[in-house]
Every structure is written in C-alpha cells, then in structure tokens.
C-alpha positions in Angstrom: 88.2 122.9 103.2 90.7 120.8 101.3 87.9 119.3 99.3 86.9 122.7 98.0 90.5 123.8 97.4 91.2 120.7 95.3 88.2 121.2 92.9 89.3 122.7 89.6 87.5 125.4 87.8 86.3 124.7 84.3 88.9 127.1 83.1 91.7 125.0 84.7 90.3 121.6 83.7 92.6 121.1 80.7 93.0 117.3 81.1 89.6 116.0 81.9 89.0 114.7 78.4 85.7 116.6 78.3 86.6 120.1 77.0 83.8 122.6 76.8 85.1 124.3 73.7 87.9 123.5 71.3 90.7 121.1 72.0 92.7 121.9 75.2 96.4 122.1 75.1 98.0 118.9 76.6 100.3 119.5 79.6 104.0 119.4 78.7 105.9 116.2 79.3 108.5 116.3 82.1 111.3 116.0 79.6 110.0 119.1 77.7 109.7 121.3 80.8 112.6 123.6 81.7 113.6 125.9 84.5 114.0 125.5 88.3 110.4 124.7 88.9 110.8 121.3 87.3 113.7 120.4 89.5 112.1 121.9 92.6 109.0 119.6 92.2 111.3 116.6 91.5 113.3 117.4 94.6 110.2 117.7 96.8 108.9 114.4 95.5 112.2 112.7 96.1 112.6 114.1 99.6 109.2 113.0 100.8 109.7 109.6 99.1 112.8 109.1 101.2 110.8 110.0 104.4 108.0 107.7 103.5 110.4 104.8 102.8 112.2 105.5 106.0 109.0 105.4 108.0 107.9 102.2 106.2 111.2 100.6 107.1 110.7 101.4 110.8 107.2 99.9 110.8 108.6 96.7 109.1 111.3 96.5 111.8 108.5 96.8 114.5 106.9 93.6 113.3 103.8 92.1 111.7 101.3 93.5 114.2 102.3 97.1 113.6 102.5 96.5 109.9 98.8 95.3 110.0 97.9 98.5 111.9 99.6 100.6 109.3 97.5 98.9 106.5 94.3 99.5 108.4 95.2 103.2 109.1 96.1 103.9 105.4 92.9 102.2 104.4 90.9 104.5 106.6 92.6 107.6 105.2 92.0 106.4 101.7 88.4 105.8 102.4 88.1 109.3 104.0 89.6 110.9 100.8 87.2 109.2 98.4 84.1 109.8 100.6 85.1 113.4 101.1 84.5 114.1 97.4 80.7 114.0 97.9 80.8 115.5 101.4 80.4 119.1 100.3 77.2 118.3 98.5 76.0 116.3 101.6 76.6 119.3 103.8 74.8 121.7 101.4 71.8 119.4 101.4 71.8 119.3 105.3 72.0 115.5 105.5 74.2 114.9 108.6 73.5 111.2 108.9 75.1 110.4 105.5 78.7 110.9 106.6 78.0 109.1 109.9 76.6 106.1 108.0 79.6 106.1 105.7 81.9 105.5 108.6 79.6 103.1 110.3 79.6 100.8 107.2 83.4 101.1 107.2 83.5 99.9 110.8 81.1 97.0 110.1 83.1 95.9 107.1 86.4 96.0 108.9 84.9 94.1 111.9 83.9 91.3 109.6 86.9 91.2 107.2 89.7 91.8 109.6 88.0 89.8 112.4 88.3 86.7 110.3 92.1 87.1 110.1 92.7 88.2 113.6 90.6 85.3 115.0 92.6 82.7 113.1 96.0 84.2 114.1 95.4 85.4 117.7 92.8 82.9 119.1 95.4 81.4 121.5 96.0 84.9 123.0 92.6 84.8 124.7 92.1 82.7 127.7 89.4 80.1 127.5 87.6 81.6 130.6 87.2 85.0 128.7 83.5 84.5 127.9 83.0 87.8 126.1 86.0 87.1 123.7 85.0 83.5 123.2 81.4 84.5 122.4 82.6 87.2 119.9 84.9 84.6 118.2 82.3 81.8 118.0 79.6 84.1 116.6 81.7 86.5 114.7 79.9 86.2 111.4 76.5 86.5 113.0 77.5 89.6 114.9 78.9 91.0 111.6 75.6 90.4 109.9 73.7 92.2 112.7 76.1 95.2 112.5 75.4 95.5 108.7 71.7 95.1 109.1 71.6 97.8 111.8 73.4 100.2 109.3 70.9 99.2 106.6 68.0 100.0 108.8 69.5 103.3 109.9 70.0 104.3 106.2 66.4 103.6 105.4 65.3 105.7 108.4 67.5 108.5 107.4 65.9 108.9 103.9 64.7 112.4 103.5 61.9 113.5 101.0 63.3 115.3 98.0 66.8 113.8 98.4 66.1 110.1 97.7 68.1 109.9 94.5 71.1 111.6 96.1 71.0 109.5 99.2 70.8 106.2 97.3 73.7 107.5 95.1 75.8 108.0 98.3 74.8 104.5 99.5 76.1 103.0 96.3 79.2 105.3 96.4 80.0 104.0 99.9 79.6 100.4 99.0 81.7 100.6 95.9 84.4 102.4 97.9 84.3 99.6 100.5 84.6 97.0 97.7 87.6 98.8 96.1 89.4 99.8 99.3 88.4 97.8 102.3 88.0 94.4 100.6 91.4 94.6 98.8 93.1 95.8 102.0 91.9 92.6 103.7 93.8 90.6 101.0 96.9 92.7 101.7 96.7 91.8 105.4 96.4 88.2 104.5 99.6 88.5 102.6 101.3 89.7 105.8 100.2 86.6 107.6 101.3 84.3 104.8 104.8 85.6 105.3 106.0 89.2 105.2 107.8 88.6 101.9 104.3 88.2 100.2 103.4 91.7 101.4 106.8 93.4 101.2 107.9 92.2 97.8 104.8 93.3 95.8 104.8 96.6 97.6 108.5 97.3 96.8 107.9 96.2 93.2 105.1 98.9 92.8 107.3 101.5 94.5 110.3 100.6 92.2 108.0 100.7 89.1 106.6 104.1 90.1 110.0 105.6 90.8 111.6 104.3 87.7 108.7 105.3 85.4 108.9 108.8 86.8 112.7 109.2 86.3 112.8 107.5 82.9 110.0 109.8 81.8 111.8 112.7 83.4 114.9 112.3 81.3 113.8 110.4 78.2 110.0 110.4 78.0 108.7 111.9 74.7 105.9 109.5 73.6 102.6 109.8 75.5 101.3 106.6 76.9 97.6 107.1 77.7 95.2 110.1 77.6 94.0 109.6 81.2 97.5 110.3 82.4 99.0 112.7 79.8 102.4 112.9 81.6 102.9 109.2 81.4 105.2 108.1 78.6 106.1 104.8 76.8 109.7 105.4 77.6 108.9 105.6 81.3 106.6 102.6 81.1 109.1 100.3 79.3 112.1 101.5 81.4 110.2 100.8 84.6 109.3 97.3 83.3 112.9 96.2 82.9 114.0 97.9 86.1 111.2 96.3 88.2 111.9 92.8 86.8 115.6 93.1 87.7 114.8 94.6 91.1 112.2 92.0 92.0 114.6 89.2 91.1 117.4 90.6 93.3 115.1 91.7 96.2 113.4 88.3 96.4 116.8 86.6 96.6 117.9 88.8 99.4 114.6 88.6 101.4 114.6 84.8 101.1 117.6 84.6 103.4 115.8 85.8 106.5 113.2 83.9 108.5 111.7 87.2 109.6 110.5 87.8 106.0 109.6 84.2 104.9 108.0 82.6 107.9 104.2 82.7 108.0 102.5 84.1 111.1 101.0 81.3 113.2 100.1 83.6 116.2 100.0 87.4 115.9 102.3 88.7 118.7 101.6 92.1 120.2 105.0 92.3 121.9 107.2 92.3 118.8 108.2 88.6 119.1 110.0 87.5 116.0 108.5 84.7 113.9 110.6 81.6 113.3 110.2 78.5 111.2 112.0 76.1 109.0 111.9 77.8 105.6 110.1 75.9 102.9 111.7 74.7 99.7 110.5 77.9 98.1 113.2 79.8 100.1 116.0 77.2 99.7 118.7 77.5 97.1 118.0 75.1 94.2 120.0 74.2 91.2 118.2 74.4 87.8 119.4 73.1 84.5 119.4 75.9 81.9 117.5 75.5 78.6 119.9 74.5 75.7 119.1 77.8 73.8 120.0 79.9 76.8 123.2 77.9 77.3 124.2 78.6 73.6 123.3 82.3 74.0 125.5 82.6 77.1 128.3 80.8 75.4 128.2 83.4 72.6 129.0 86.1 75.1 131.7 84.1 76.8 129.7 82.7 79.8 129.9 78.9 79.9 127.2 77.6 82.3 124.7 74.8 82.1 123.1 75.2 85.5 122.0 78.1 87.7 121.4 78.1 91.5 118.7 80.5 92.7 115.9 80.6 95.2 112.6 79.3 93.7 110.9 82.5 95.0 113.1 84.4 92.5 111.3 82.6 89.6 107.9 83.5 91.1 109.1 87.1 91.4 109.3 87.3 87.6 105.5 86.9 87.3 104.9 89.3 90.2 107.1 92.0 88.7 105.6 91.7 85.3 102.1 92.2 86.8 103.5 95.2 88.8 104.8 96.8 85.6 102.1 96.0 83.1 98.8 95.7 85.0 99.1 97.4 88.4 99.6 100.8 86.7 96.1 100.6 85.4 95.0 101.1 89.0 96.6 104.5 88.7 95.0 105.1 85.3 91.6 104.2 86.8 92.2 106.7 89.7 93.2 109.3 87.1 90.0 108.8 85.2 88.0 109.0 88.4 89.6 112.3 89.4 88.9 113.8 86.0 85.3 112.7 86.1 84.9 114.8 89.3 87.3 117.6 88.2 89.7 117.2 91.1 93.5 117.4 90.8 94.4 115.0 93.6 92.4 112.9 96.2 94.2 114.9 98.9 97.2 117.0 99.8 98.6 115.1 102.8 101.9 114.1 101.0 103.7 117.1 99.3 104.8 116.2 95.8 102.5 113.2 95.7 99.0 114.2 96.5 96.9 112.2 98.9 97.0 108.7 100.3 94.9 107.3 97.5 97.1 109.0 94.9 100.1 107.2 96.3 98.5 103.7 96.9 96.1 103.4 94.0 98.3 100.7 92.3 99.1 98.9 95.6 95.5 97.7 96.1 95.4 95.9 92.8 99.0 94.5 93.3 98.1 93.3 96.8 95.1 91.4 95.5 97.1 89.8 92.7 99.8 88.7 95.2 97.1 87.1 97.4 95.4 85.3 94.4 98.8 84.2 93.1 99.8 82.8 96.5 96.6 80.9 97.0 96.6 79.5 93.5 100.3 78.5 93.0 101.9 78.4 96.5 99.4 77.3 99.2 97.7 74.9 96.9 101.0 73.0 96.5 102.0 73.2 100.1 101.6 70.5 102.7 99.0 71.4 105.4 100.7 73.0 108.4 100.5 71.0 111.6 100.7 74.2 113.6 97.4 75.3 112.2 95.7 72.0 112.8 96.6 71.7 116.4 94.6 74.7 117.7 91.5 73.2 116.0 92.0 69.9 117.7 92.6 71.6 121.0 89.3 73.4 120.7 87.4 70.1 120.5 85.9 68.5 123.6 87.6 65.4 125.1 85.4 62.9 123.3 86.1 64.4 119.9 89.8 64.6 120.6 89.8 60.8 121.4 88.0 60.2 118.0 90.8 62.1 116.2 93.4 60.1 118.1 91.8 56.8 117.3 91.5 57.7 113.6 95.2 58.6 113.5 96.2 55.4 115.2 94.1 53.4 112.7 95.6 55.2 109.8 99.2 54.9 111.0 98.6 51.3 111.9 97.6 50.5 108.3 100.9 51.8 106.9 
C-alpha cells in the first residue's frame, strides 16, 4: 500500500528533528546539489506543474459550478490522504467501522457546510412544487444535525473493549482533519461565489510564491530558513515575496477587466451560463494622488507624476500578496512538522515531483480562509446590499407579507 511505502525507516529519518543518536546530517540545499539528478527532479516538477496549471485553466473556463466541484473533489482527496496515515493501524486492530465512520463524518460535514452555499445560490433552480427539495432546503440545518448525531451514535456503538483509547484518538483525528480541511474548503467555495477573482487571485498568488521560492532557492539559496523544512532558504523566501507582490498587482489589474472574473454568482448555473453584472467601483479605474515623498522619489529617477490610475482591487492585492508570501507558507511548515511527527516523506504520491494533494495545497487552505475573512471584513461590509439577493427572499414570502413589505417601502419613499 502507498501508506506503507511512504513510511520512512528510522535509518532514513534524517530530518524529523528527533534523531535517535547524534546529530543527523542536514539535507543539501538545492544550490549545493550537483549532477543530472538535480535537474531531472526540477524538470519533472516543472512538467507536472504545467499540466496542473493547464487543467486548472480548463476548469476555470468551464465555469463556477465545475470549479466548485473541483474544490470538493480535491478536499476529499486531501481528507483521504490524512486519514490514511492511521488506516494501517486501524486494519491491524481489526476495526473496520473506523474508516467507514471517517467518511460518514466527512459526508455529514459537507452536507451542512456546502448545503448552506448551494441553497443560497441555487434555490431558484428548484420548482416550488418540488416538495422533497423544498423540505430539504427549509430544514437543512435540522437534517444536518440529525446526520451528525447518527454518526455520533454509531461511533459509540462501534467502541470495542481494549481499543477505547485508540478509537477516541481516531475520533479526535477525524474531527481535527474536518476542521482543517473541510471547514476551510467551505470558505474557498464562498470566495468563488463572491466573484471568481476572490478565488483565483489568492490561488495564483500562492502558486507564484511557491514557484518563485523554489527557483530562487534553486539558483541562489544558501541560508536555511526553518528547521521544519530544511531545503527552504531565506533567499527563496525573500525573492518569492517581491515576485508575488509584483505578480498580484499585475494579475489583479488584468482580471479586473473581465466580468466573468469580477461578478458575484447570484444563481449557480449548471449549464455553463456566464455571469454578468455592472462591475463595482472596486473594479473601475480610479485616479489616486501620490504621496509627496513618492512624487519626490520618482522625480529623482526622472519620472514626473503626481497621480496614478489603477484599479482599487490592485491596492487590495498588496495585502493579499503579502499574506501569501509571509504567512501562508506557514501552512506548508505546519504540514512539514506533521509529516515528520509521523515519519512520512509525503502525504501521497499522486503528483510526481510534488507528492500528494495535501502536499501541493497545504498553503492554499490558509490563504483561502484569509481571502474570505478579508473580503467579509473590508469589501462586503462597505458594499451596498444587493437587490438581486433581496428579491428571492421577498418572493418566498406569502402574499400578506409581501404586501407589508410593499407598504413599508411606499411609506419610506413617501417620506423622502
């Protein structure tokens, strides 16, 4: 099994931070390595990166619905990789229900978290006469609660004498994984519905940061950054920071020109229908007066400008790119520490040159959550309520309540 193959022997565990005897030799930095093997690994990594970016582009072209499916699918693969670490022990102890319950809790969590988003963005898709769909929508949270309680009861019934400590450990393991993977994936999907740019821009920033950190470290890295990831270097870290800030500023300005990327999803279309809207001021070119010190600095290099015209989203991109460069990598460091704690090299081997799904997307989860919090704190809070979201709520009221709303509006408008 891949889980067994990935486990290192104690002899090979030279980077776990817990040597059994003496101080282990640190792995050579990329810049210190020589020979064809170094370039072969770099080539494999680059080739599969191109394939992944190409596939990602096709899914983006297909639309928001398929992008949402991609996030759910990757979340399930990541969950599988993390849970699989303890599966070998589970099989040895002959506890077949443990793995089944792991996936059941994933299903219950996804039903609750993703159901909230899907209901708010696809409610108009269901006909009012569809009683089953209407019942599921109206009582979504209660159904979700019953699903979780059923899993909780099944877990208690599955407890086996002599294995209580291990089973409760697996129960905690599953819930921590759900918190780290499933919950944050829900925020990522919310970003898609806010407008694809709030999903795509953070994702591309992390990709850019990862690529540039690798190549700056490949050619210039000589100063180790952190013990958890002994091949990471300060040169790669700093080079990636400046590269990501520049990339984010340019990419946000480009994406802001297209409604497909900036328009929020009012109704999730399953047929690939393009979203359209009137772009908000955030995606409209705006002229800004430059600070006097910056004007003087530009004048010293022969550039005489007192104003600059940019998209406001480009200014927000500076905060996002700094987070992607300085904080999001700690998601990768966390994953590195996790792997060393369990003496595994990678979470999986599904992507040659990269490892598993979790190895590739460990920083994306943290970045996606930050993008969501940033949007809710500084973008949506300053936005005017969207009439398109209010109308479906009014339509769902009975006739008497709708008349009350109409009378209240008439009274309000009459007083102005």
